[in-house]
N, CA, C and O atoms as a printed pandas DataFrame, in Angstrom:
     atom_number atom_name residue_name chain_id  residue_number  x_coord  y_coord  z_coord
0              1         N          UNK        A               1  -18.629   33.453  -18.122
1              2        CA          UNK        A               1  -17.959   33.093  -16.878
2              3         C          UNK        A               1  -16.677   33.916  -16.777
3              4         O          UNK        A               1  -15.913   34.007  -17.738
4              5         N          UNK        A               2  -16.456   34.491  -15.653
5              6        CA          UNK        A               2  -15.268   35.311  -15.455
6              7         C          UNK        A               2  -14.116   34.431  -14.999
7              8         O          UNK        A               2  -14.317   33.293  -14.575
8              9         N          UNK        A               3  -12.914   34.967  -15.091
9             10        CA          UNK        A               3  -11.730   34.240  -14.658
10            11         C          UNK        A               3  -11.804   33.930  -13.169
11            12         O          UNK        A               3  -11.332   32.894  -12.701
12            13         N          UNK        A               4  -12.403   34.851  -12.450
13            14        CA          UNK        A               4  -12.522   34.671  -11.002
14            15         C          UNK        A               4  -13.371   33.462  -10.624
15            16         O          UNK        A               4  -13.039   32.744   -9.681
16            17         N          UNK        A               5  -14.448   33.233  -11.340
17            18        CA          UNK        A               5  -15.306   32.097  -11.026
18            19         C          UNK        A               5  -14.789   30.809  -11.657
19            20         O          UNK        A               5  -15.175   29.723  -11.226
20            21         N          UNK        A               6  -13.936   30.903  -12.657
21            22        CA          UNK        A               6  -13.393   29.706  -13.302
22            23         C          UNK        A               6  -12.320   29.043  -12.446
23            24         O          UNK        A               6  -12.170   27.822  -12.486
24            25         N          UNK        A               7  -11.575   29.823  -11.678
25            26        CA          UNK        A               7  -10.510   29.258  -10.848
26            27         C          UNK        A               7  -11.020   28.245   -9.824
27            28         O          UNK        A               7  -10.473   27.145   -9.748
28            29         N          UNK        A               8  -12.037   28.567   -9.040
29            30        CA          UNK        A               8  -12.526   27.574   -8.084
30            31         C          UNK        A               8  -13.051   26.308   -8.779
31            32         O          UNK        A               8  -12.882   25.203   -8.264
32            33         N          UNK        A               9  -13.682   26.469   -9.939
33            34        CA          UNK        A               9  -14.177   25.309  -10.663
34            35         C          UNK        A               9  -13.031   24.445  -11.174
35            36         O          UNK        A               9  -13.112   23.217  -11.133
36            37         N          UNK        A              10  -11.978   25.071  -11.648
37            38        CA          UNK        A              10  -10.810   24.319  -12.121
38            39         C          UNK        A              10  -10.158   23.568  -10.962
39            40         O          UNK        A              10   -9.763   22.412  -11.113
40            41         N          UNK        A              11  -10.047   24.218   -9.815
41            42        CA          UNK        A              11   -9.455   23.573   -8.645
42            43         C          UNK        A              11  -10.308   22.383   -8.204
43            44         O          UNK        A              11   -9.776   21.335   -7.838
44            45         N          UNK        A              12  -11.621   22.546   -8.241
45            46        CA          UNK        A              12  -12.525   21.460   -7.884
46            47         C          UNK        A              12  -12.373   20.284   -8.845
47            48         O          UNK        A              12  -12.367   19.129   -8.421
48            49         N          UNK        A              13  -12.251   20.576  -10.132
49            50        CA          UNK        A              13  -12.080   19.515  -11.133
50            51         C          UNK        A              13  -10.797   18.730  -10.885
51            52         O          UNK        A              13  -10.790   17.506  -11.009
52            53         N          UNK        A              14   -9.714   19.416  -10.536
53            54        CA          UNK        A              14   -8.447   18.745  -10.259
54            55         C          UNK        A              14   -8.579   17.843   -9.037
55            56         O          UNK        A              14   -8.104   16.708   -9.051
56            57         N          UNK        A              15   -9.212   18.333   -7.993
57            58        CA          UNK        A              15   -9.384   17.535   -6.777
58            59         C          UNK        A              15  -10.251   16.308   -7.023
59            60         O          UNK        A              15   -9.955   15.228   -6.512
60            61         N          UNK        A              16  -11.308   16.462   -7.793
61            62        CA          UNK        A              16  -12.170   15.328   -8.096
62            63         C          UNK        A              16  -11.443   14.293   -8.946
63            64         O          UNK        A              16  -11.575   13.091   -8.717
64            65         N          UNK        A              17  -10.682   14.756   -9.918
65            66        CA          UNK        A              17   -9.948   13.833  -10.785
66            67         C          UNK        A              17   -8.891   13.064   -9.992
67            68         O          UNK        A              17   -8.648   11.890  -10.272
68            69         N          UNK        A              18   -8.270   13.697   -9.021
69            70        CA          UNK        A              18   -7.240   13.038   -8.222
70            71         C          UNK        A              18   -7.823   11.890   -7.403
71            72         O          UNK        A              18   -7.131   10.906   -7.142
72            73         N          UNK        A              19   -9.065   12.002   -7.004
73            74        CA          UNK        A              19   -9.699   10.961   -6.211
74            75         C          UNK        A              19  -10.284    9.833   -7.030
75            76         O          UNK        A              19  -10.845    8.896   -6.461
76            77         N          UNK        A              20  -10.175    9.889   -8.337
77            78        CA          UNK        A              20  -10.790    8.891   -9.196
78            79         C          UNK        A              20   -9.826    7.819   -9.667
79            80         O          UNK        A              20  -10.203    6.981  -10.486
80            81         N          UNK        A              21   -8.610    7.819   -9.184
81            82        CA          UNK        A              21   -7.619    6.844   -9.617
82            83         C          UNK        A              21   -7.912    5.459   -9.072
83            84         O          UNK        A              21   -8.824    5.282   -8.264
84            85         N          UNK        A              22   -7.137    4.476   -9.515
85            86        CA          UNK        A              22   -7.347    3.114   -9.025
86            87         C          UNK        A              22   -7.058    3.020   -7.536
87            88         O          UNK        A              22   -6.120    3.637   -7.030
88            89         N          UNK        A              23   -7.852    2.263   -6.862
89            90        CA          UNK        A              23   -7.705    2.094   -5.415
90            91         C          UNK        A              23   -7.260    0.663   -5.132
91            92         O          UNK        A              23   -7.740   -0.283   -5.757
92            93         N          UNK        A              24   -6.345    0.516   -4.189
93            94        CA          UNK        A              24   -5.941   -0.813   -3.747
94            95         C          UNK        A              24   -7.004   -1.311   -2.784
95            96         O          UNK        A              24   -7.401   -0.589   -1.869
96            97         N          UNK        A              25   -7.468   -2.539   -2.983
97            98        CA          UNK        A              25   -8.474   -3.059   -2.047
98            99         C          UNK        A              25   -7.898   -3.152   -0.633
99           100         O          UNK        A              25   -6.680   -3.159   -0.458
100          101         N          UNK        A              26   -8.760   -3.223    0.363
101          102        CA          UNK        A              26   -8.265   -3.377    1.739
102          103         C          UNK        A              26   -7.374   -4.611    1.853
103          104         O          UNK        A              26   -7.564   -5.592    1.134
104          105         N          UNK        A              27   -6.414   -4.554    2.748
105          106        CA          UNK        A              27   -5.465   -5.640    2.932
106          107         C          UNK        A              27   -6.198   -6.964    3.174
107          108         O          UNK        A              27   -5.751   -8.012    2.709
108          109         N          UNK        A              28   -7.296   -6.922    3.884
109          110        CA          UNK        A              28   -8.030   -8.149    4.209
110          111         C          UNK        A              28   -8.629   -8.820    2.982
111          112         O          UNK        A              28   -8.994   -9.994    3.046
112          113         N          UNK        A              29   -8.741   -8.106    1.866
113          114        CA          UNK        A              29   -9.322   -8.672    0.648
114          115         C          UNK        A              29   -8.277   -9.151   -0.353
115          116         O          UNK        A              29   -8.636   -9.699   -1.396
116          117         N          UNK        A              30   -7.002   -8.960   -0.063
117          118        CA          UNK        A              30   -5.953   -9.352   -0.995
118          119         C          UNK        A              30   -5.613  -10.834   -0.850
119          120         O          UNK        A              30   -5.679  -11.397    0.243
120          121         N          UNK        A              31   -5.252  -11.449   -1.965
121          122        CA          UNK        A              31   -4.810  -12.843   -1.943
122          123         C          UNK        A              31   -3.388  -12.896   -1.384
123          124         O          UNK        A              31   -2.711  -11.869   -1.327
124          125         N          UNK        A              32   -2.934  -14.067   -0.974
125          126        CA          UNK        A              32   -1.542  -14.168   -0.507
126          127         C          UNK        A              32   -0.535  -13.672   -1.551
127          128         O          UNK        A              32    0.438  -13.004   -1.201
128          129         N          UNK        A              33   -0.760  -13.992   -2.817
129          130        CA          UNK        A              33    0.159  -13.532   -3.862
130          131         C          UNK        A              33    0.188  -12.004   -3.945
131          132         O          UNK        A              33    1.252  -11.402   -4.086
132          133         N          UNK        A              34   -0.984  -11.391   -3.857
133          134        CA          UNK        A              34   -1.058   -9.926   -3.891
134          135         C          UNK        A              34   -0.386   -9.327   -2.665
135          136         O          UNK        A              34    0.325   -8.327   -2.769
136          137         N          UNK        A              35   -0.608   -9.933   -1.508
137          138        CA          UNK        A              35    0.016   -9.437   -0.282
138          139         C          UNK        A              35    1.529   -9.493   -0.397
139          140         O          UNK        A              35    2.224   -8.549   -0.023
140          141         N          UNK        A              36    2.039  -10.609   -0.919
141          142        CA          UNK        A              36    3.478  -10.762   -1.074
142          143         C          UNK        A              36    4.022   -9.698   -2.023
143          144         O          UNK        A              36    5.015   -9.038   -1.716
144          145         N          UNK        A              37    3.373   -9.530   -3.173
145          146        CA          UNK        A              37    3.845   -8.562   -4.170
146          147         C          UNK        A              37    3.802   -7.138   -3.624
147          148         O          UNK        A              37    4.741   -6.368   -3.827
148          149         N          UNK        A              38    2.731   -6.786   -2.940
149          150        CA          UNK        A              38    2.616   -5.441   -2.362
150          151         C          UNK        A              38    3.641   -5.245   -1.246
151          152         O          UNK        A              38    4.223   -4.168   -1.119
152          153         N          UNK        A              39    3.859   -6.276   -0.446
153          154        CA          UNK        A              39    4.842   -6.188    0.631
154          155         C          UNK        A              39    6.252   -5.976    0.105
155          156         O          UNK        A              39    6.998   -5.143    0.620
156          157         N          UNK        A              40    6.612   -6.739   -0.928
157          158        CA          UNK        A              40    7.941   -6.595   -1.528
158          159         C          UNK        A              40    8.094   -5.212   -2.158
159          160         O          UNK        A              40    9.135   -4.571   -2.013
160          161         N          UNK        A              41    7.053   -4.755   -2.859
161          162        CA          UNK        A              41    7.115   -3.432   -3.488
162          163         C          UNK        A              41    7.271   -2.339   -2.428
163          164         O          UNK        A              41    8.084   -1.429   -2.593
164          165         N          UNK        A              42    6.504   -2.424   -1.351
165          166        CA          UNK        A              42    6.601   -1.428   -0.275
166          167         C          UNK        A              42    7.973   -1.482    0.382
167          168         O          UNK        A              42    8.556   -0.442    0.688
168          169         N          UNK        A              43    8.489   -2.675    0.599
169          170        CA          UNK        A              43    9.816   -2.840    1.209
170          171         C          UNK        A              43   10.880   -2.211    0.310
171          172         O          UNK        A              43   11.744   -1.476    0.788
172          173         N          UNK        A              44   10.818   -2.496   -0.977
173          174        CA          UNK        A              44   11.800   -1.939   -1.915
174          175         C          UNK        A              44   11.702   -0.421   -2.025
175          176         O          UNK        A              44   12.697    0.255   -2.290
176          177         N          UNK        A              45   10.495    0.111   -1.818
177          178        CA          UNK        A              45   10.294    1.567   -1.828
178          179         C          UNK        A              45   10.605    2.203   -0.479
179          180         O          UNK        A              45   10.471    3.414   -0.307
180          181         N          UNK        A              46   11.023    1.373    0.476
181          182        CA          UNK        A              46   11.309    1.812    1.838
182          183         C          UNK        A              46   10.094    2.424    2.521
183          184         O          UNK        A              46   10.219    3.323    3.352
184          185         N          UNK        A              47    8.918    1.924    2.159
185          186        CA          UNK        A              47    7.671    2.310    2.807
186          187         C          UNK        A              47    7.429    1.290    3.914
187          188         O          UNK        A              47    6.647    0.353    3.754
188          189         N          UNK        A              48    8.106    1.487    5.025
189          190        CA          UNK        A              48    8.175    0.483    6.080
190          191         C          UNK        A              48    6.822    0.148    6.682
191          192         O          UNK        A              48    6.545   -1.020    6.955
192          193         N          UNK        A              49    5.976    1.141    6.895
193          194        CA          UNK        A              49    4.665    0.885    7.493
194          195         C          UNK        A              49    3.825   -0.043    6.612
195          196         O          UNK        A              49    3.230   -1.004    7.100
196          197         N          UNK        A              50    3.782    0.254    5.315
197          198        CA          UNK        A              50    3.008   -0.601    4.410
198          199         C          UNK        A              50    3.629   -1.981    4.284
199          200         O          UNK        A              50    2.912   -2.980    4.244
200          201         N          UNK        A              51    4.952   -2.050    4.220
201          202        CA          UNK        A              51    5.614   -3.350    4.128
202          203         C          UNK        A              51    5.238   -4.216    5.333
203          204         O          UNK        A              51    4.917   -5.395    5.180
204          205         N          UNK        A              52    5.279   -3.634    6.508
205          206        CA          UNK        A              52    4.913   -4.367    7.725
206          207         C          UNK        A              52    3.468   -4.833    7.645
207          208         O          UNK        A              52    3.154   -5.981    7.961
208          209         N          UNK        A              53    2.597   -3.931    7.219
209          210        CA          UNK        A              53    1.172   -4.263    7.139
210          211         C          UNK        A              53    0.922   -5.428    6.181
211          212         O          UNK        A              53    0.211   -6.369    6.534
212          213         N          UNK        A              54    1.490   -5.381    4.989
213          214        CA          UNK        A              54    1.283   -6.452    4.004
214          215         C          UNK        A              54    1.909   -7.767    4.461
215          216         O          UNK        A              54    1.288   -8.824    4.352
216          217         N          UNK        A              55    3.135   -7.703    4.972
217          218        CA          UNK        A              55    3.799   -8.936    5.385
218          219         C          UNK        A              55    3.144   -9.551    6.622
219          220         O          UNK        A              55    3.081  -10.775    6.736
220          221         N          UNK        A              56    2.659   -8.731    7.542
221          222        CA          UNK        A              56    1.971   -9.289    8.710
222          223         C          UNK        A              56    0.715  -10.032    8.280
223          224         O          UNK        A              56    0.435  -11.125    8.773
224          225         N          UNK        A              57   -0.034   -9.444    7.370
225          226        CA          UNK        A              57   -1.243  -10.121    6.867
226          227         C          UNK        A              57   -0.853  -11.402    6.124
227          228         O          UNK        A              57   -1.528  -12.425    6.245
228          229         N          UNK        A              58    0.234  -11.340    5.359
229          230        CA          UNK        A              58    0.698  -12.523    4.633
230          231         C          UNK        A              58    1.013  -13.665    5.586
231          232         O          UNK        A              58    0.704  -14.820    5.293
232          233         N          UNK        A              59    1.629  -13.351    6.728
233          234        CA          UNK        A              59    1.960  -14.417    7.685
234          235         C          UNK        A              59    0.698  -15.060    8.261
235          236         O          UNK        A              59    0.726  -16.219    8.676
236          237         N          UNK        A              60   -0.398  -14.318    8.289
237          238        CA          UNK        A              60   -1.650  -14.860    8.814
238          239         C          UNK        A              60   -2.382  -15.731    7.803
239          240         O          UNK        A              60   -3.027  -16.709    8.184
240          241         N          UNK        A              61   -2.291  -15.392    6.525
241          242        CA          UNK        A              61   -3.061  -16.109    5.510
242          243         C          UNK        A              61   -2.188  -16.994    4.624
243          244         O          UNK        A              61   -2.709  -17.731    3.787
244          245         N          UNK        A              62   -0.878  -16.931    4.796
245          246        CA          UNK        A              62    0.034  -17.670    3.931
246          247         C          UNK        A              62    0.082  -19.161    4.180
247          248         O          UNK        A              62    0.630  -19.908    3.370
248          249         N          UNK        A              63   -0.486  -19.604    5.291
249          250        CA          UNK        A              63   -0.502  -21.037    5.581
250          251         C          UNK        A              63    0.897  -21.627    5.632
251          252         O          UNK        A              63    1.749  -21.163    6.389
252          253         N          UNK        A              64    1.125  -22.650    4.826
253          254        CA          UNK        A              64    2.419  -23.335    4.820
254          255         C          UNK        A              64    3.353  -22.810    3.741
255          256         O          UNK        A              64    4.376  -23.429    3.449
256          257         N          UNK        A              65    3.012  -21.683    3.153
257          258        CA          UNK        A              65    3.876  -21.078    2.130
258          259         C          UNK        A              65    5.258  -20.842    2.741
259          260         O          UNK        A              65    5.362  -20.234    3.807
260          261         N          UNK        A              66    6.318  -21.312    2.081
261          262        CA          UNK        A              66    7.666  -21.134    2.650
262          263         C          UNK        A              66    8.080  -19.667    2.790
263          264         O          UNK        A              66    9.012  -19.351    3.529
264          265         N          UNK        A              67    7.393  -18.784    2.088
265          266        CA          UNK        A              67    7.737  -17.356    2.185
266          267         C          UNK        A              67    7.275  -16.726    3.490
267          268         O          UNK        A              67    7.650  -15.593    3.793
268          269         N          UNK        A              68    6.465  -17.441    4.270
269          270        CA          UNK        A              68    6.004  -16.910    5.560
270          271         C          UNK        A              68    7.213  -16.589    6.438
271          272         O          UNK        A              68    7.228  -15.563    7.117
272          273         N          UNK        A              69    8.220  -17.453    6.428
273          274        CA          UNK        A              69    9.426  -17.205    7.230
274          275         C          UNK        A              69   10.174  -15.965    6.726
275          276         O          UNK        A              69   10.681  -15.167    7.514
276          277         N          UNK        A              70   10.230  -15.822    5.415
277          278        CA          UNK        A              70   10.893  -14.656    4.841
278          279         C          UNK        A              70   10.103  -13.386    5.149
279          280         O          UNK        A              70   10.692  -12.329    5.374
280          281         N          UNK        A              71    8.779  -13.483    5.161
281          282        CA          UNK        A              71    7.938  -12.327    5.493
282          283         C          UNK        A              71    8.224  -11.872    6.920
283          284         O          UNK        A              71    8.291  -10.673    7.192
284          285         N          UNK        A              72    8.391  -12.820    7.821
285          286        CA          UNK        A              72    8.706  -12.462    9.215
286          287         C          UNK        A              72   10.059  -11.745    9.298
287          288         O          UNK        A              72   10.234  -10.803   10.070
288          289         N          UNK        A              73   10.996  -12.209    8.497
289          290        CA          UNK        A              73   12.300  -11.546    8.444
290          291         C          UNK        A              73   12.153  -10.111    7.943
291          292         O          UNK        A              73   12.717   -9.181    8.518
292          293         N          UNK        A              74   11.379   -9.943    6.854
293          294        CA          UNK        A              74   11.159   -8.605    6.306
294          295         C          UNK        A              74   10.459   -7.691    7.315
295          296         O          UNK        A              74   10.749   -6.496    7.374
296          297         N          UNK        A              75    9.553   -8.242    8.098
297          298        CA          UNK        A              75    8.880   -7.447    9.128
298          299         C          UNK        A              75    9.901   -6.913   10.128
299          300         O          UNK        A              75    9.869   -5.739   10.497
300          301         N          UNK        A              76   10.799   -7.782   10.557
301          302        CA          UNK        A              76   11.847   -7.357   11.482
302          303         C          UNK        A              76   12.757   -6.303   10.884
303          304         O          UNK        A              76   13.095   -5.316   11.538
304          305         N          UNK        A              77   13.153   -6.517    9.636
305          306        CA          UNK        A              77   13.998   -5.537    8.948
306          307         C          UNK        A              77   13.285   -4.185    8.817
307          308         O          UNK        A              77   13.885   -3.132    9.030
308          309         N          UNK        A              78   12.005   -4.234    8.465
309          310        CA          UNK        A              78   11.235   -2.996    8.314
310          311         C          UNK        A              78   11.137   -2.250    9.638
311          312         O          UNK        A              78   11.268   -1.027    9.681
312          313         N          UNK        A              79   10.903   -2.998   10.726
313          314        CA          UNK        A              79   10.874   -2.344   12.051
314          315         C          UNK        A              79   12.220   -1.727   12.382
315          316         O          UNK        A              79   12.275   -0.639   12.955
316          317         N          UNK        A              80   13.296   -2.396   12.036
317          318        CA          UNK        A              80   14.636   -1.874   12.282
318          319         C          UNK        A              80   14.862   -0.563   11.529
319          320         O          UNK        A              80   15.378    0.401   12.095
320          321         N          UNK        A              81   14.478   -0.530   10.261
321          322        CA          UNK        A              81   14.678    0.677    9.441
322          323         C          UNK        A              81   13.726    1.799    9.816
323          324         O          UNK        A              81   14.022    2.977    9.616
324          325         N          UNK        A              82   12.588    1.419   10.360
325          326        CA          UNK        A              82   11.560    2.390   10.719
326          327         C          UNK        A              82   12.027    3.332   11.828
327          328         O          UNK        A              82   11.583    4.479   11.884
328          329         N          UNK        A              83   12.904    2.875   12.701
329          330        CA          UNK        A              83   13.295    3.688   13.868
330          331         C          UNK        A              83   14.703    4.110   13.770
331          332         O          UNK        A              83   15.204    4.798   14.659
């Protein structure tokens, strides 16, 4: 195998390996605890879009969890920082 033909194969191997990492399940499949943890992590990382997404879902499935009110606050804060 020549160096010329090895380069494309090496690049392909890197791309395939990058796609094999752990995947976060869809938001609709996460438990309220997972949604809360992901929302807080995204908020702390200033990933406003993800924070909004996780907290909005949490408000829908959180039921009477007292953190639902805090999630709504975080959603507002994230929208504020987003723009």
